[in-house]
KOLGU-4560 file (N, C-alpha, C; in nm, 3 decimals, padded with zeros to 5 digits):
<recs>
<n_xx: 00.084 n_yy: -00.087 n_zz: -00.026 ca_xx: 00.016 ca_yy: 00.002 ca_zz: -00.006 c_xx: 00.078 c_yy: 00.088 c_zz: -00.023 mol: A seq: 1 type: UNK>
<n_xx: 00.198 n_yy: 00.101 n_zz: 00.101 ca_xx: 00.291 ca_yy: 00.258 ca_zz: 00.086 c_xx: 00.346 c_yy: 00.265 c_zz: -00.043 mol: A seq: 2 type: UNK>
<n_xx: 00.418 n_yy: 00.183 n_zz: -00.115 ca_xx: 00.483 ca_yy: 00.161 ca_zz: -00.239 c_xx: 00.374 c_yy: 00.232 c_zz: -00.345 mol: A seq: 3 type: UNK>
<n_xx: 00.238 n_yy: 00.160 n_zz: -00.390 ca_xx: 00.132 ca_yy: 00.253 ca_zz: -00.412 c_xx: 00.109 c_yy: 00.425 c_zz: -00.392 mol: A seq: 4 type: UNK>
<n_xx: 00.107 n_yy: 00.425 n_zz: -00.268 ca_xx: 00.129 ca_yy: 00.583 ca_zz: -00.281 c_xx: 00.239 c_yy: 00.637 c_zz: -00.287 mol: A seq: 5 type: UNK>
<n_xx: 00.337 n_yy: 00.596 n_zz: -00.284 ca_xx: 00.423 ca_yy: 00.691 ca_zz: -00.309 c_xx: 00.446 c_yy: 00.699 c_zz: -00.472 mol: A seq: 6 type: UNK>
<n_xx: 00.460 n_yy: 00.564 n_zz: -00.554 ca_xx: 00.437 ca_yy: 00.553 ca_zz: -00.678 c_xx: 00.367 c_yy: 00.622 c_zz: -00.746 mol: A seq: 7 type: UNK>
<n_xx: 00.216 n_yy: 00.660 n_zz: -00.703 ca_xx: 00.128 ca_yy: 00.815 ca_zz: -00.727 c_xx: 00.188 c_yy: 00.891 c_zz: -00.700 mol: A seq: 8 type: UNK>
<n_xx: 00.253 n_yy: 00.935 n_zz: -00.587 ca_xx: 00.282 ca_yy: 01.056 ca_zz: -00.570 c_xx: 00.370 c_yy: 01.122 c_zz: -00.674 mol: A seq: 9 type: UNK>
<n_xx: 00.483 n_yy: 01.000 n_zz: -00.675 ca_xx: 00.571 ca_yy: 01.050 ca_zz: -00.808 c_xx: 00.514 c_yy: 01.048 c_zz: -00.954 mol: A seq: 10 type: UNK>
<n_xx: 00.463 n_yy: 01.007 n_zz: -00.964 ca_xx: 00.368 ca_yy: 00.986 ca_zz: -01.108 c_xx: 00.292 c_yy: 01.125 c_zz: -01.126 mol: A seq: 11 type: UNK>
<n_xx: 00.256 n_yy: 01.157 n_zz: -01.009 ca_xx: 00.183 ca_yy: 01.335 ca_zz: -00.999 c_xx: 00.279 c_yy: 01.417 c_zz: -01.061 mol: A seq: 12 type: UNK>
<n_xx: 00.387 n_yy: 01.378 n_zz: -00.950 ca_xx: 00.492 ca_yy: 01.486 ca_zz: -00.968 c_xx: 00.580 c_yy: 01.469 c_zz: -01.086 mol: A seq: 13 type: UNK>
<n_xx: 00.567 n_yy: 01.376 n_zz: -01.189 ca_xx: 00.653 ca_yy: 01.395 ca_zz: -01.285 c_xx: 00.559 c_yy: 01.450 c_zz: -01.408 mol: A seq: 14 type: UNK>
<n_xx: 00.445 n_yy: 01.429 n_zz: -01.394 ca_xx: 00.317 ca_yy: 01.497 ca_zz: -01.489 c_xx: 00.266 c_yy: 01.603 c_zz: -01.479 mol: A seq: 15 type: UNK>
<n_xx: 00.251 n_yy: 01.601 n_zz: -01.369 ca_xx: 00.175 ca_yy: 01.745 ca_zz: -01.316 c_xx: 00.294 c_yy: 01.889 c_zz: -01.345 mol: A seq: 16 type: UNK>
<n_xx: 00.252 n_yy: 01.983 n_zz: -01.435 ca_xx: 00.349 ca_yy: 02.089 ca_zz: -01.455 c_xx: 00.362 c_yy: 02.164 c_zz: -01.334 mol: A seq: 17 type: UNK>
<n_xx: 00.476 n_yy: 02.238 n_zz: -01.293 ca_xx: 00.473 ca_yy: 02.354 ca_zz: -01.217 c_xx: 00.468 c_yy: 02.491 c_zz: -01.309 mol: A seq: 18 type: UNK>
<n_xx: 00.375 n_yy: 02.551 n_zz: -01.242 ca_xx: 00.314 ca_yy: 02.706 ca_zz: -01.298 c_xx: 00.469 c_yy: 02.792 c_zz: -01.319 mol: A seq: 19 type: UNK>
<n_xx: 00.506 n_yy: 02.816 n_zz: -01.439 ca_xx: 00.645 ca_yy: 02.907 ca_zz: -01.408 c_xx: 00.633 c_yy: 03.030 c_zz: -01.379 mol: A seq: 20 type: UNK>
<n_xx: 00.651 n_yy: 03.090 n_zz: -01.318 ca_xx: 00.652 ca_yy: 03.276 ca_zz: -01.306 c_xx: 00.754 c_yy: 03.312 c_zz: -01.347 mol: A seq: 21 type: UNK>
<n_xx: 00.711 n_yy: 03.463 n_zz: -01.364 ca_xx: 00.796 ca_yy: 03.525 ca_zz: -01.419 c_xx: 00.851 c_yy: 03.624 c_zz: -01.339 mol: A seq: 22 type: UNK>
<n_xx: 00.981 n_yy: 03.662 n_zz: -01.349 ca_xx: 01.045 ca_yy: 03.710 ca_zz: -01.251 c_xx: 01.070 c_yy: 03.872 c_zz: -01.305 mol: A seq: 23 type: UNK>
<n_xx: 01.081 n_yy: 03.969 n_zz: -01.239 ca_xx: 01.103 ca_yy: 04.126 ca_zz: -01.248 c_xx: 01.223 c_yy: 04.155 c_zz: -01.259 mol: A seq: 24 type: UNK>
<n_xx: 01.294 n_yy: 04.164 n_zz: -01.425 ca_xx: 01.386 ca_yy: 04.181 ca_zz: -01.443 c_xx: 01.478 c_yy: 04.311 c_zz: -01.323 mol: A seq: 25 type: UNK>
<n_xx: 01.427 n_yy: 04.403 n_zz: -01.278 ca_xx: 01.455 ca_yy: 04.497 ca_zz: -01.207 c_xx: 01.496 c_yy: 04.434 c_zz: -01.104 mol: A seq: 26 type: UNK>
<n_xx: 01.418 n_yy: 04.365 n_zz: -01.020 ca_xx: 01.481 ca_yy: 04.283 ca_zz: -00.891 c_xx: 01.588 c_yy: 04.183 c_zz: -00.912 mol: A seq: 27 type: UNK>
<n_xx: 01.623 n_yy: 04.134 n_zz: -01.062 ca_xx: 01.709 ca_yy: 04.068 ca_zz: -01.066 c_xx: 01.802 c_yy: 04.139 c_zz: -01.110 mol: A seq: 28 type: UNK>
<n_xx: 01.833 n_yy: 04.242 n_zz: -01.167 ca_xx: 01.925 ca_yy: 04.347 ca_zz: -01.159 c_xx: 01.951 c_yy: 04.400 c_zz: -01.031 mol: A seq: 29 type: UNK>
<n_xx: 01.902 n_yy: 04.440 n_zz: -00.951 ca_xx: 01.949 ca_yy: 04.491 ca_zz: -00.803 c_xx: 01.970 c_yy: 04.366 c_zz: -00.700 mol: A seq: 30 type: UNK>
<n_xx: 01.956 n_yy: 04.255 n_zz: -00.744 ca_xx: 02.008 ca_yy: 04.189 ca_zz: -00.664 c_xx: 02.139 c_yy: 04.095 c_zz: -00.689 mol: A seq: 31 type: UNK>
<n_xx: 02.174 n_yy: 04.069 n_zz: -00.819 ca_xx: 02.295 ca_yy: 04.024 ca_zz: -00.895 c_xx: 02.392 c_yy: 04.048 c_zz: -00.851 mol: A seq: 32 type: UNK>
<n_xx: 02.455 n_yy: 04.183 n_zz: -00.823 ca_xx: 02.585 ca_yy: 04.254 ca_zz: -00.707 c_xx: 02.602 c_yy: 04.158 c_zz: -00.595 mol: A seq: 33 type: UNK>
<n_xx: 02.482 n_yy: 04.182 n_zz: -00.512 ca_xx: 02.494 ca_yy: 04.116 ca_zz: -00.385 c_xx: 02.514 c_yy: 03.932 c_zz: -00.397 mol: A seq: 34 type: UNK>
<n_xx: 02.456 n_yy: 03.880 n_zz: -00.470 ca_xx: 02.477 ca_yy: 03.773 ca_zz: -00.513 c_xx: 02.560 c_yy: 03.724 c_zz: -00.590 mol: A seq: 35 type: UNK>
<n_xx: 02.668 n_yy: 03.804 n_zz: -00.626 ca_xx: 02.802 ca_yy: 03.788 ca_zz: -00.655 c_xx: 02.900 c_yy: 03.765 c_zz: -00.545 mol: A seq: 36 type: UNK>
<n_xx: 02.870 n_yy: 03.906 n_zz: -00.446 ca_xx: 02.964 ca_yy: 03.932 ca_zz: -00.380 c_xx: 02.968 c_yy: 03.833 c_zz: -00.256 mol: A seq: 37 type: UNK>
<n_xx: 02.827 n_yy: 03.754 n_zz: -00.259 ca_xx: 02.800 ca_yy: 03.586 ca_zz: -00.135 c_xx: 02.900 c_yy: 03.490 c_zz: -00.225 mol: A seq: 38 type: UNK>
<n_xx: 02.831 n_yy: 03.496 n_zz: -00.332 ca_xx: 02.926 ca_yy: 03.380 ca_zz: -00.438 c_xx: 03.078 c_yy: 03.362 c_zz: -00.384 mol: A seq: 39 type: UNK>
<n_xx: 03.107 n_yy: 03.493 n_zz: -00.416 ca_xx: 03.257 ca_yy: 03.510 ca_zz: -00.402 c_xx: 03.297 c_yy: 03.444 c_zz: -00.280 mol: A seq: 40 type: UNK>
<n_xx: 03.232 n_yy: 03.491 n_zz: -00.151 ca_xx: 03.247 ca_yy: 03.491 ca_zz: -00.012 c_xx: 03.244 c_yy: 03.305 c_zz: -00.005 mol: A seq: 41 type: UNK>
<n_xx: 03.149 n_yy: 03.267 n_zz: -00.049 ca_xx: 03.114 ca_yy: 03.121 ca_zz: -00.002 c_xx: 03.171 c_yy: 03.029 c_zz: -00.101 mol: A seq: 42 type: UNK>
<n_xx: 03.251 n_yy: 03.061 n_zz: -00.198 ca_xx: 03.259 ca_yy: 02.961 ca_zz: -00.293 c_xx: 03.374 c_yy: 02.905 c_zz: -00.222 mol: A seq: 43 type: UNK>
<n_xx: 03.493 n_yy: 02.907 n_zz: -00.185 ca_xx: 03.611 ca_yy: 02.851 ca_zz: -00.098 c_xx: 03.489 c_yy: 02.755 c_zz: -00.013 mol: A seq: 44 type: UNK>
<n_xx: 03.415 n_yy: 02.768 n_zz: 00.044 ca_xx: 03.341 ca_yy: 02.673 ca_zz: 00.197 c_xx: 03.288 c_yy: 02.582 c_zz: 00.119 mol: A seq: 45 type: UNK>
<n_xx: 03.220 n_yy: 02.636 n_zz: -00.007 ca_xx: 03.161 ca_yy: 02.502 ca_zz: -00.039 c_xx: 03.250 c_yy: 02.380 c_zz: -00.189 mol: A seq: 46 type: UNK>
<n_xx: 03.346 n_yy: 02.482 n_zz: -00.231 ca_xx: 03.499 ca_yy: 02.336 ca_zz: -00.239 c_xx: 03.537 c_yy: 02.269 c_zz: -00.152 mol: A seq: 47 type: UNK>
<n_xx: 03.579 n_yy: 02.348 n_zz: -00.068 ca_xx: 03.601 ca_yy: 02.239 ca_zz: 00.034 c_xx: 03.509 c_yy: 02.155 c_zz: 00.098 mol: A seq: 48 type: UNK>
<n_xx: 03.360 n_yy: 02.225 n_zz: 00.114 ca_xx: 03.235 ca_yy: 02.100 ca_zz: 00.168 c_xx: 03.226 c_yy: 01.942 c_zz: 00.048 mol: A seq: 49 type: UNK>
<n_xx: 03.244 n_yy: 02.008 n_zz: -00.125 ca_xx: 03.250 ca_yy: 01.932 ca_zz: -00.191 c_xx: 03.387 c_yy: 01.839 c_zz: -00.166 mol: A seq: 50 type: UNK>
<n_xx: 03.514 n_yy: 01.857 n_zz: -00.175 ca_xx: 03.631 ca_yy: 01.795 ca_zz: -00.161 c_xx: 03.603 c_yy: 01.690 c_zz: 00.004 mol: A seq: 51 type: UNK>
<n_xx: 03.555 n_yy: 01.765 n_zz: 00.094 ca_xx: 03.553 ca_yy: 01.655 ca_zz: 00.227 c_xx: 03.475 c_yy: 01.543 c_zz: 00.210 mol: A seq: 52 type: UNK>
<n_xx: 03.322 n_yy: 01.614 n_zz: 00.093 ca_xx: 03.248 ca_yy: 01.534 ca_zz: 00.074 c_xx: 03.297 c_yy: 01.402 c_zz: -00.011 mol: A seq: 53 type: UNK>
<n_xx: 03.355 n_yy: 01.437 n_zz: -00.113 ca_xx: 03.404 ca_yy: 01.316 ca_zz: -00.194 c_xx: 03.493 c_yy: 01.254 c_zz: -00.144 mol: A seq: 54 type: UNK>
<n_xx: 03.564 n_yy: 01.274 n_zz: -00.068 ca_xx: 03.677 ca_yy: 01.191 ca_zz: 00.039 c_xx: 03.607 c_yy: 01.119 c_zz: 00.119 mol: A seq: 55 type: UNK>
<n_xx: 03.516 n_yy: 01.153 n_zz: 00.182 ca_xx: 03.380 ca_yy: 01.052 ca_zz: 00.234 c_xx: 03.341 c_yy: 00.950 c_zz: 00.149 mol: A seq: 56 type: UNK>
<n_xx: 03.303 n_yy: 00.985 n_zz: 00.072 ca_xx: 03.224 ca_yy: 00.901 ca_zz: -00.030 c_xx: 03.340 c_yy: 00.785 c_zz: -00.091 mol: A seq: 57 type: UNK>
<n_xx: 03.422 n_yy: 00.782 n_zz: -00.079 ca_xx: 03.566 ca_yy: 00.733 ca_zz: -00.150 c_xx: 03.606 c_yy: 00.667 c_zz: -00.032 mol: A seq: 58 type: UNK>
<n_xx: 03.590 n_yy: 00.684 n_zz: 00.113 ca_xx: 03.629 ca_yy: 00.586 ca_zz: 00.177 c_xx: 03.501 c_yy: 00.508 c_zz: 00.214 mol: A seq: 59 type: UNK>
<n_xx: 03.372 n_yy: 00.569 n_zz: 00.216 ca_xx: 03.225 ca_yy: 00.454 ca_zz: 00.250 c_xx: 03.253 c_yy: 00.350 c_zz: 00.123 mol: A seq: 60 type: UNK>
<n_xx: 03.292 n_yy: 00.406 n_zz: 00.008 ca_xx: 03.313 ca_yy: 00.278 ca_zz: -00.093 c_xx: 03.442 c_yy: 00.192 c_zz: -00.098 mol: A seq: 61 type: UNK>
<n_xx: 03.527 n_yy: 00.223 n_zz: -00.025 ca_xx: 03.647 ca_yy: 00.122 ca_zz: 00.036 c_xx: 03.616 c_yy: 00.056 c_zz: 00.147 mol: A seq: 62 type: UNK>
<n_xx: 03.556 n_yy: 00.096 n_zz: 00.213 ca_xx: 03.476 ca_yy: 00.024 ca_zz: 00.355 c_xx: 03.352 c_yy: -00.072 c_zz: 00.297 mol: A seq: 63 type: UNK>
<n_xx: 03.258 n_yy: -00.058 n_zz: 00.199 ca_xx: 03.170 ca_yy: -00.123 ca_zz: 00.126 c_xx: 03.260 c_yy: -00.267 c_zz: 00.075 mol: A seq: 64 type: UNK>
<n_xx: 03.368 n_yy: -00.263 n_zz: 00.026 ca_xx: 03.435 ca_yy: -00.308 ca_zz: -00.081 c_xx: 03.505 c_yy: -00.398 c_zz: 00.018 mol: A seq: 65 type: UNK>
<n_xx: 03.566 n_yy: -00.359 n_zz: 00.109 ca_xx: 03.615 ca_yy: -00.412 ca_zz: 00.196 c_xx: 03.558 c_yy: -00.510 c_zz: 00.276 mol: A seq: 66 type: UNK>
<n_xx: 03.435 n_yy: -00.529 n_zz: 00.280 ca_xx: 03.332 ca_yy: -00.607 ca_zz: 00.342 c_xx: 03.356 c_yy: -00.748 c_zz: 00.262 mol: A seq: 67 type: UNK>
<n_xx: 03.374 n_yy: -00.750 n_zz: 00.149 ca_xx: 03.397 ca_yy: -00.872 ca_zz: 00.030 c_xx: 03.569 c_yy: -00.963 c_zz: 00.098 mol: A seq: 68 type: UNK>
<n_xx: 03.583 n_yy: -00.895 n_zz: 00.212 ca_xx: 03.769 ca_yy: -00.970 ca_zz: 00.214 c_xx: 03.699 c_yy: -01.076 c_zz: 00.320 mol: A seq: 69 type: UNK>
<n_xx: 03.588 n_yy: -01.071 n_zz: 00.368 ca_xx: 03.551 ca_yy: -01.199 ca_zz: 00.470 c_xx: 03.532 c_yy: -01.298 c_zz: 00.425 mol: A seq: 70 type: UNK>
<n_xx: 03.460 n_yy: -01.317 n_zz: 00.274 ca_xx: 03.429 ca_yy: -01.416 ca_zz: 00.206 c_xx: 03.588 c_yy: -01.493 c_zz: 00.171 mol: A seq: 71 type: UNK>
<n_xx: 03.639 n_yy: -01.402 n_zz: 00.089 ca_xx: 03.776 ca_yy: -01.429 ca_zz: 00.048 c_xx: 03.895 c_yy: -01.495 c_zz: 00.182 mol: A seq: 72 type: UNK>
<n_xx: 03.866 n_yy: -01.414 n_zz: 00.243 ca_xx: 03.952 ca_yy: -01.460 ca_zz: 00.395 c_xx: 03.920 c_yy: -01.592 c_zz: 00.424 mol: A seq: 73 type: UNK>
<n_xx: 03.772 n_yy: -01.640 n_zz: 00.431 ca_xx: 03.746 ca_yy: -01.789 ca_zz: 00.452 c_xx: 03.797 c_yy: -01.853 c_zz: 00.346 mol: A seq: 74 type: UNK>
<n_xx: 03.811 n_yy: -01.797 n_zz: 00.263 ca_xx: 03.818 ca_yy: -01.929 ca_zz: 00.115 c_xx: 03.995 c_yy: -01.936 c_zz: 00.154 mol: A seq: 75 type: UNK>
<n_xx: 04.035 n_yy: -01.840 n_zz: 00.127 ca_xx: 04.173 ca_yy: -01.846 ca_zz: 00.159 c_xx: 04.250 c_yy: -01.925 c_zz: 00.307 mol: A seq: 76 type: UNK>
<n_xx: 04.170 n_yy: -01.934 n_zz: 00.398 ca_xx: 04.184 ca_yy: -02.046 ca_zz: 00.543 c_xx: 04.135 c_yy: -02.164 c_zz: 00.540 mol: A seq: 77 type: UNK>
<n_xx: 04.046 n_yy: -02.208 n_zz: 00.438 ca_xx: 03.999 ca_yy: -02.348 ca_zz: 00.446 c_xx: 04.064 c_yy: -02.397 c_zz: 00.334 mol: A seq: 78 type: UNK>
<n_xx: 04.061 n_yy: -02.359 n_zz: 00.157 ca_xx: 04.087 ca_yy: -02.383 ca_zz: 00.069 c_xx: 04.224 c_yy: -02.302 c_zz: 00.014 mol: A seq: 79 type: UNK>
<n_xx: 04.301 n_yy: -02.199 n_zz: 00.090 ca_xx: 04.467 ca_yy: -02.212 ca_zz: 00.049 c_xx: 04.522 c_yy: -02.240 c_zz: 00.166 mol: A seq: 80 type: UNK>
<n_xx: 04.495 n_yy: -02.301 n_zz: 00.213 ca_xx: 04.554 ca_yy: -02.351 ca_zz: 00.357 c_xx: 04.689 c_yy: -02.424 c_zz: 00.300 mol: A seq: 81 type: UNK>
<n_xx: 04.632 n_yy: -02.530 n_zz: 00.243 ca_xx: 04.783 ca_yy: -02.636 ca_zz: 00.172 c_xx: 04.835 c_yy: -02.522 c_zz: 00.086 mol: A seq: 82 type: UNK>
<n_xx: 04.838 n_yy: -02.433 n_zz: 00.017 ca_xx: 04.955 ca_yy: -02.333 ca_zz: -00.047 c_xx: 05.003 c_yy: -02.249 c_zz: 00.010 mol: A seq: 83 type: UNK>
<n_xx: 04.980 n_yy: -02.240 n_zz: 00.159 ca_xx: 05.042 ca_yy: -02.117 ca_zz: 00.191 c_xx: 04.968 c_yy: -02.007 c_zz: 00.226 mol: A seq: 84 type: UNK>
<n_xx: 04.847 n_yy: -01.965 n_zz: 00.223 ca_xx: 04.736 ca_yy: -01.852 ca_zz: 00.184 c_xx: 04.741 c_yy: -01.881 c_zz: 00.354 mol: A seq: 85 type: UNK>
<n_xx: 04.718 n_yy: -01.962 n_zz: 00.433 ca_xx: 04.671 ca_yy: -01.909 ca_zz: 00.568 c_xx: 04.662 c_yy: -01.792 c_zz: 00.657 mol: A seq: 86 type: UNK>
<n_xx: 04.771 n_yy: -01.742 n_zz: 00.645 ca_xx: 04.860 ca_yy: -01.605 ca_zz: 00.688 c_xx: 04.752 c_yy: -01.508 c_zz: 00.653 mol: A seq: 87 type: UNK>
<n_xx: 04.760 n_yy: -01.528 n_zz: 00.527 ca_xx: 04.695 ca_yy: -01.390 ca_zz: 00.421 c_xx: 04.519 c_yy: -01.397 c_zz: 00.457 mol: A seq: 88 type: UNK>
<n_xx: 04.505 n_yy: -01.541 n_zz: 00.446 ca_xx: 04.306 ca_yy: -01.562 ca_zz: 00.498 c_xx: 04.299 c_yy: -01.501 c_zz: 00.638 mol: A seq: 89 type: UNK>
<n_xx: 04.339 n_yy: -01.541 n_zz: 00.739 ca_xx: 04.323 ca_yy: -01.477 ca_zz: 00.858 c_xx: 04.328 c_yy: -01.305 c_zz: 00.848 mol: A seq: 90 type: UNK>
<n_xx: 04.416 n_yy: -01.258 n_zz: 00.815 ca_xx: 04.440 ca_yy: -01.154 ca_zz: 00.802 c_xx: 04.315 c_yy: -01.090 c_zz: 00.723 mol: A seq: 91 type: UNK>
<n_xx: 04.297 n_yy: -01.126 n_zz: 00.594 ca_xx: 04.160 ca_yy: -01.063 ca_zz: 00.533 c_xx: 04.020 c_yy: -01.130 c_zz: 00.596 mol: A seq: 92 type: UNK>
<n_xx: 04.005 n_yy: -01.208 n_zz: 00.681 ca_xx: 03.916 ca_yy: -01.287 ca_zz: 00.788 c_xx: 03.896 c_yy: -01.186 c_zz: 00.874 mol: A seq: 93 type: UNK>
<n_xx: 03.968 n_yy: -01.136 n_zz: 00.917 ca_xx: 03.997 ca_yy: -00.981 ca_zz: 01.026 c_xx: 03.913 c_yy: -00.870 c_zz: 00.958 mol: A seq: 94 type: UNK>
<n_xx: 04.007 n_yy: -00.837 n_zz: 00.874 ca_xx: 03.969 ca_yy: -00.678 ca_zz: 00.795 c_xx: 03.819 c_yy: -00.681 c_zz: 00.763 mol: A seq: 95 type: UNK>
<n_xx: 03.734 n_yy: -00.810 n_zz: 00.686 ca_xx: 03.669 ca_yy: -00.811 ca_zz: 00.671 c_xx: 03.530 c_yy: -00.842 c_zz: 00.810 mol: A seq: 96 type: UNK>
<n_xx: 03.564 n_yy: -00.905 n_zz: 00.943 ca_xx: 03.495 ca_yy: -00.815 ca_zz: 00.996 c_xx: 03.487 c_yy: -00.685 c_zz: 01.027 mol: A seq: 97 type: UNK>
<n_xx: 03.603 n_yy: -00.673 n_zz: 01.058 ca_xx: 03.587 ca_yy: -00.518 ca_zz: 01.088 c_xx: 03.562 c_yy: -00.404 c_zz: 00.972 mol: A seq: 98 type: UNK>
<n_xx: 03.515 n_yy: -00.463 n_zz: 00.836 ca_xx: 03.454 ca_yy: -00.368 ca_zz: 00.756 c_xx: 03.312 c_yy: -00.331 c_zz: 00.773 mol: A seq: 99 type: UNK>
<n_xx: 03.228 n_yy: -00.398 n_zz: 00.863 ca_xx: 03.079 ca_yy: -00.321 ca_zz: 00.847 c_xx: 03.065 c_yy: -00.198 c_zz: 00.989 mol: A seq: 100 type: UNK>
<n_xx: 03.156 n_yy: -00.204 n_zz: 01.048 ca_xx: 03.170 ca_yy: -00.146 ca_zz: 01.171 c_xx: 03.232 c_yy: -00.039 c_zz: 01.099 mol: A seq: 101 type: UNK>
<n_xx: 03.349 n_yy: -00.062 n_zz: 01.039 ca_xx: 03.405 ca_yy: 00.063 ca_zz: 00.965 c_xx: 03.358 c_yy: 00.165 c_zz: 00.859 mol: A seq: 102 type: UNK>
<n_xx: 03.223 n_yy: 00.044 n_zz: 00.776 ca_xx: 03.157 ca_yy: 00.145 ca_zz: 00.665 c_xx: 03.034 c_yy: 00.235 c_zz: 00.769 mol: A seq: 103 type: UNK>
<n_xx: 03.012 n_yy: 00.194 n_zz: 00.903 ca_xx: 02.881 ca_yy: 00.275 ca_zz: 00.999 c_xx: 02.947 c_yy: 00.395 c_zz: 01.013 mol: A seq: 104 type: UNK>
<n_xx: 03.108 n_yy: 00.384 n_zz: 01.093 ca_xx: 03.169 ca_yy: 00.464 ca_zz: 01.140 c_xx: 03.177 c_yy: 00.605 c_zz: 01.038 mol: A seq: 105 type: UNK>
<n_xx: 03.238 n_yy: 00.545 n_zz: 00.885 ca_xx: 03.224 ca_yy: 00.670 ca_zz: 00.754 c_xx: 03.118 c_yy: 00.713 c_zz: 00.720 mol: A seq: 106 type: UNK>
<n_xx: 02.995 n_yy: 00.659 n_zz: 00.729 ca_xx: 02.858 ca_yy: 00.712 ca_zz: 00.682 c_xx: 02.828 c_yy: 00.794 c_zz: 00.811 mol: A seq: 107 type: UNK>
<n_xx: 02.857 n_yy: 00.751 n_zz: 00.929 ca_xx: 02.806 ca_yy: 00.858 ca_zz: 01.032 c_xx: 02.897 c_yy: 00.971 c_zz: 01.049 mol: A seq: 108 type: UNK>
<n_xx: 03.023 n_yy: 00.963 n_zz: 01.024 ca_xx: 03.135 ca_yy: 01.095 ca_zz: 00.989 c_xx: 03.073 c_yy: 01.181 c_zz: 00.857 mol: A seq: 109 type: UNK>
<n_xx: 03.015 n_yy: 01.106 n_zz: 00.756 ca_xx: 03.027 ca_yy: 01.201 ca_zz: 00.641 c_xx: 02.952 c_yy: 01.335 c_zz: 00.651 mol: A seq: 110 type: UNK>
<n_xx: 02.825 n_yy: 01.372 n_zz: 00.740 ca_xx: 02.761 ca_yy: 01.481 ca_zz: 00.762 c_xx: 02.880 c_yy: 01.553 c_zz: 00.818 mol: A seq: 111 type: UNK>
<n_xx: 02.984 n_yy: 01.513 n_zz: 00.907 ca_xx: 03.057 ca_yy: 01.574 ca_zz: 00.950 c_xx: 03.193 c_yy: 01.667 c_zz: 00.860 mol: A seq: 112 type: UNK>
<n_xx: 03.216 n_yy: 01.553 n_zz: 00.779 ca_xx: 03.321 ca_yy: 01.591 ca_zz: 00.654 c_xx: 03.216 c_yy: 01.712 c_zz: 00.568 mol: A seq: 113 type: UNK>
<n_xx: 03.129 n_yy: 01.682 n_zz: 00.554 ca_xx: 03.058 ca_yy: 01.769 ca_zz: 00.469 c_xx: 03.081 c_yy: 01.913 c_zz: 00.542 mol: A seq: 114 type: UNK>
<n_xx: 03.044 n_yy: 01.956 n_zz: 00.660 ca_xx: 02.985 ca_yy: 02.074 ca_zz: 00.706 c_xx: 03.141 c_yy: 02.139 c_zz: 00.750 mol: A seq: 115 type: UNK>
<n_xx: 03.276 n_yy: 02.021 n_zz: 00.776 ca_xx: 03.418 ca_yy: 02.035 ca_zz: 00.784 c_xx: 03.391 c_yy: 02.114 c_zz: 00.894 mol: A seq: 116 type: UNK>
<n_xx: 03.344 n_yy: 02.030 n_zz: 00.990 ca_xx: 03.369 ca_yy: 02.047 ca_zz: 01.125 c_xx: 03.564 c_yy: 02.011 c_zz: 01.177 mol: A seq: 117 type: UNK>
<n_xx: 03.613 n_yy: 02.079 n_zz: 01.183 ca_xx: 03.785 ca_yy: 02.077 ca_zz: 01.191 c_xx: 03.812 c_yy: 02.007 c_zz: 01.071 mol: A seq: 118 type: UNK>
<n_xx: 03.895 n_yy: 01.958 n_zz: 01.036 ca_xx: 03.960 ca_yy: 01.901 ca_zz: 00.922 c_xx: 03.949 c_yy: 01.723 c_zz: 00.954 mol: A seq: 119 type: UNK>
<n_xx: 03.837 n_yy: 01.712 n_zz: 00.887 ca_xx: 03.836 ca_yy: 01.536 ca_zz: 00.909 c_xx: 03.876 c_yy: 01.489 c_zz: 00.766 mol: A seq: 120 type: UNK>
<n_xx: 03.973 n_yy: 01.454 n_zz: 00.758 ca_xx: 04.043 ca_yy: 01.384 ca_zz: 00.608 c_xx: 04.003 c_yy: 01.224 c_zz: 00.633 mol: A seq: 121 type: UNK>
</recs>
């Protein structure tokens, strides 16, 4: 039922047009210098936020992929033990067990990175 309601709302938003309103050219002309001034002030902060957010997203992706080390470590411990892969398997197994917790930590830290509280790199 919930999915039907969400689907109907999405279809209504896509089908029903939003009426366009004309903007007074005098207002735009009067506001443009102030907008350029504010953009020049805030652009370094926006660039830093985008950079920090991108770094955070890459770390989240790295943590998500490192979850796959758990089954790889199990395979290395069991099937690769006769070939001398047991120690690598244990390392990968431990990294794979820690990876979900690291993923949760990185996801929680993402808003802190974006608003740049301190230097979280």
